[in-house]
Each structure stands twice: as C-alpha cells, then as structure tokens.
C-alpha positions, 0 to 999 in steps of 0.5 A: 400578205396581199394588199387586199387581204390587209385592207380586209383586215383593216376594215375589221379594226375599230377606228379608235385602234392603235397599232404597233409594228416592229420596224422591218423592211415591210413595216412602212408598206403595211403602215400605209395600207392600215393608216386609214383604218386606225387612230394611230400607228407606231413603228417600234424599235426591234430591241423592246419587241425582243424584250417582250418576246423573251419575257416570262410574264406575258399579257397584252396589257404588259406588252402594250405598256412595254412598247408604249414606254419606248 
C-alpha cells in the first residue's frame, strides 16, 4: 500500500461514499489520505468487526448494519 495507490483508489470512490476502517496501527494514515475523497469515515472497534467476520450469514447490507450499530 502506497500513498499514490491509495489516492488513486480514493479518486474512484463517489464523493457520497462512507467508509469504515478497522482500528489498527495503519487506520489513521489511511483515513487521512482517503478523507478528501469521501463524505464520512468511521474507525470501527475490532470486536464488532470480528463478529462480522465470523458470521454465518454475510452480505454487505448486514455487515454495514452491524458496523453502523456500534
């Protein structure tokens, strides 16, 4: 992951997008690079992210709902 590649990815996102990052050592630098390209960013607690990863029923809609409820 390079800053240039991340900025290139950010340019492909609609300005109305909202992104969620799992709280890790790299989440803040990634957040700073993507912030100008999206409407909102959320840094998520790893516990609900783990819950999503272990879920038996997985869809983007269910995962997003789980993350947004925390």
